[in-house]
N, C-alpha and C positions, 0 to 999 in steps of 0.2 A: 504493500500500500504506500502511496506517495506521501511523504511527510507533509505536515501542515505548513502552509505558506510557501511550499517549494515552487508552486507555479508562479507565485508573485515574484520570487527571487529570479526565476528563469526569465520572466517577462522583463524585469528591470535590467538583467544582464543583456538580454536581446536588444533592448532599446539603446543601451550604451554601445554595444558592438556595432549596431547599424547606424549610430550617430543620431538617433532620435532623442535628444535631450530637451526637456521642456524648459520653458522660461521660468517656471517656478523653481526647478532644480538649480538653475543658474543663479537665481536670486538668493536661494538659501545658501549656496556655496559662497557667494560673494559676501553675504551678511556674516557667515561664520568666519571667513577670512578677515573681514574688517574688524569683527569683535576680537579676534585673536591678536591682530596687529595693535589694536587699541589697548588691549590688556598688557601686552608686552611693553608698549610705550609708556603706559602709566606706571608699570613696575619699575622701568628704568628711571623715570622721573622721581619716583619715591626713593629709590636707592641713591640717586644723585643728591636729593634733598637731605637725606640723613647720612650722607657719606662721612661727616665728622663724627657722628655717634658710632657708626660702624667701625671707623678707625680706632676709636677709644676702646670699643669692645674687643677688637682684634688685638690691640696692644695689651689689654688686661688679660685676655686669654693666654697670650704669649708669656706674660709675667707669671701667671698661675702655673703654666706648664713648666716654666723654668724653676719654680720653687717646689714643684711636686716631688722630685727625687728626695729632697731633704725631708719633706713631710712623710713620705713612704718609709724613709729610714727610721724615723721615730715610730711609725706605726709598726714596723717589724720588731721594734723593741718594746712592744706592748703598751704603746701610748695611743689613746683614742684619737681619731683624726681631728675632731674639733679642738681637743687640747693641743695637738701637734700644730695645728694652724695658729692657735693663740700663742704658742711658744715661739714660732717663727716670726710672728708679728711683733712680739715683745723684743726679740733679739734685734730685729730690724729697727724698731723705734729706739732701743738703747744705743745701737751703733750710730744712728742718726743724731741722737742727742749728744753722745760723746763727741761726734765730729763737729757739731755746732758749738758746743761749749769749749772744746779743746782747740779747735782749728779756726773757728769763726772769728773771734776777736783779732788774733794776729793776721789772719787772711785779709780781713777788711782793712786793717791798719797798713799792711804792706801794699795792698792793691791801691789804696789811696795815696800812699807815698810814691808808688811807681808813677801814677798819673801826675802828681805834683812835681816830681823831680826829673821827669823825662826831658823837659826843655833844657834844663841845666846839663844833663848828661850829653844831650846832642850838641849843645853849644861847646862843650869841652872836647869833642871828638877830634877836632883839628890839632889840638895840642898833644893828645895822647896817641894818635895814630897817623903816621906819615902816609900810609896807604889811603886812609879815608881823606886826608888833606889833598892828595893828588886827585882822587875821584871828585872831591868837592870843587876843586879848581877847574876840572875839565868839564863836568856835567852840571855844576850848580846843585849838587846833592845836598849840601849843607843847608842852603836856603830853603829848599823844599821840605826837608825834615823839620827845620825850625818852625816853618809855617804850620805844618801838620801838628807838631807838638804843642805850639802855642794855642792852636784852635781846639785842642782836645778838651781842656777843662770847660771852655765855653759850650762845646758841643754836648758834653755830659750834663751841664746845668740846663741847657735848652731842652734836652730830651729827657729830663728827669721824670716828668709826669708820664711820658710814654713808656719809659723803662719800668716805672712802678706799675702801670696798667699791664704791661707784658708779664711782669713778675706775678701779679695777682691772677692773671689768666693761666699762667703756668701752674700756680699753686692749686687752683680749682681743678685743672685738668689732672694734676698728679693725684689729688685726693679722690677724684672720680675713678681713675684707673686703679688705685689701691683698693677702694671699696669693691669694685667689680671683680678684681683679682681675688679678693678674699672669698667672695661668693663662689667663683669658679673653683677655687682651691678646695673649699669645703665640700663641694659636690663633684669633684673630679672623678672618683670611681664610678659614680652613677652616670656621668657623661660618657666615660669610656665604655661602659656596659651598654648604654643606649646606642652608641655608634656601632657596636658590634651587632646588636639585635636588629638594627635597621636593614642589615644586609640579608640577602637570601641565605638559606641554610648552608649551601655548599661554600659560600663566600665568608661565613662568619669567622672561621679560624684565621683566614687571611686578613680580614679587617682587624681582628684583634692584634695580630702581629704587626700590622702597619701602624695602628694607634700606639702600641707599646714602643715601636721604633721611633715614632715621632716624638713621644714624650721623653724618651731616653736621650735622643739626639739634642733636642732643644734644651732640656734641663742640664745635661752635662756640659754643653757648649757654653751656656750663659753663666753657670757657676764657675766653670774654668776660666772664662774670659774675665770675670770680675776678679778672680784671684790673681791672674797674670797682670791685670791693670793695677791692682793694689801693689804688687811687687815692683812694677815699673815706677810708680809714684814714689815709693820708699827709696828705691835705688837712686832716682833722680834727686830726691831731697838730700840724701847723704852726699852725693857728688857736689851739689851746689853749696853745701856747707863746707866741704873739704876745700874747694877752690875759692871760697869766700865770695861767691856771687850773691849780690843782694836780691831781695824778694824771692827767697828760696821756696817759701811755702806756696804762693800762687803759681810759681813756675812748675813746682812738682805736681800741683793739682792739675795744671794744664797737660802735663805729660801723662798723668793717669787717665784723664778723660780722652785725650787723643789716641792713647794706646788701645782704646776700645775699637777704633776704626780699623778694619782689616787692611793689612799690608802697608798702607801709607801712613797710618796714624802715628806710629813710633817715630818715623822720619820727620813728620810734621812737628811733633813735640820737641825733638832734638833741634830742629832748625829754630824754633821760637826761643829755646833756651840759649842757643848760640848767639842769636841776634841781640837778645837782651844783655847777655854777658859782654858782648863786644861793645855795646853802647855804654853800659854802666861801668865796666871795669877796664876793658881794653881787649884787643884781639889776642894778644899774648901776655900771660899764659892762660888767663881764665877762660876765654871763649873757646880756644882750641882744646884746652884740657877738658872742658865739660862736654864738648862735641865728641872727643875721643872716648871719654868715659861712657857716654850714652851709646856710642857706636859699638863699643865692646859688649855692653850689656845687651844690645839688640841681637848680637850673634849668639850670646848665651841663651837669650829668650827664644830665638828661632830654632836653635838646634838642641836645646836641652829642656827648658822650662815648658814651652808649648807642647812638644811631643809627650812630656811626662804628664802634664795636667789634662790634655785634651786627646789622649790616645784613643778614647772611645768615640769621640764626636766628630773629629775631622779626618775624612778620608777622601779629599778632593784635591785636584791639581790647582796650582796657584792661579792659572788663568781663570778657572771657574770661580774661585774665591773672589778674584778682582772684579769679574763681570757681575757676580751676584751682589757684591758690595756697591758697585756703581748703580745698579738698578734699584737697590734698596734706598740709597741716598736720594735718587731722583724721585722716589715715591713718597717716602716718609722722613727724609733727612737722616740725622744721626740714628734715630730709633730704627728706621728702615735698614740702615747698614748693619745694625746689631741683629736684626731679625733675619736678614737675607741669607747669611751664611748657614745657620742651622736649618732654615727652610730648604735651601738648596741641597744640603746633605741629606735631609729627610726625603726629598724628591728622588735623589739618587738611590736611596735605600728602598723606596717604594717601587721604583722601576725594576730593581733587582728582585723584589718580592713578587711582582706581577709575572716574572718569567717562570716562576715555579708552577707546575701544573696543578689544577684544581683536583680535589679528591673526587672519587666516583660518587654517584648518587647514593644516598642512604648512609654515607660514611658519618661516623660520629663527629660532631663539630665542636662540642664544648669539652675541650681537653682540660685537665687540671693544670692550673698555672700557679707559679710561685708568687702569688699575690693574695694575702689573706682577705683584703677588702673585696676584690672581684670574686673570690671563692664564696665569701659570705653573701654577696648579692645574688650569685647564681643559686645558692642554696635557698635563699628566701624566695626566689622566683619559682623554684621547683616544689617547695613545700605546700603551697596552696593547691597545686595541680595533683600532687600525690594524696593530699587530704581529701 
């Protein structure tokens, strides 16, 4: 017996094959296509409108993933996740308070002194450096630097309100990112489990491995990068004190911040220290000595410290690291540069994971994992079904 509505389907197929398409069908197709295009356009407009919020959410999620290895380490030592998140927050706040109390006053004093004394240092370069005297006579470099240095205090005073507004906006953004990161960090196991359950049965084990790889790559890279940057700042501060370069604290802070930038950051910090030392003290021996000091440290950092600290996170050629850093800077500035390297390493690991064949249909997908939180969530999901 012919199935129900089979003759209708054959008639519709016959009309399509013979080219007899009615005006009503054309209108319905056009209306559906217009609605689809409109929906896509409205979605893109909404995404573009909230792009700032989405960027904050992305940064907060990245921060949460970066801190998750430390929280999981505490959880493995029988500390509940809410308590572990609170401990990480307390440690971060204590470190920030110690930095502000211990480093803040001398940093502000030395930075203000640098701005105030810069014109005098530039004015005395002709007497301290024959090389600079020759450049000044040939290219008028002395006059240009003096004009720039003399205009700097006035520029700071004129733009003080704008700088304060920028500071407040940055503070609000930072607080928002921290709050969102805490929420993500507290719910990270559930987010990882949901990402796995959203995939089809055969893909769930692969999705779990991909999520674990992403969390491990991002977390190990960011923690390792912070440690390397701290070491660079301490080494720069010691060298600046040894060679009696003024403004050692702000310069060391600049070195620590620029060291976060992949590949070129350490060289940028070294150049800034060398220029300030040459202007404030002289080209020989202070400027050359501090440049050599930081150059030697860069070799130690590149060939010993970085491989030791980041052996789990970095497995990429230098060209890929540079390109990823440049793309990150173009998208989100310094924060984008920090995020680009672990994201690129994660993409590489994901591509390697996708080359592994899928298990056959009916294969058990929820394997035991060495993560007590994920195991507990899986047990909670199975207990209602078994009951």
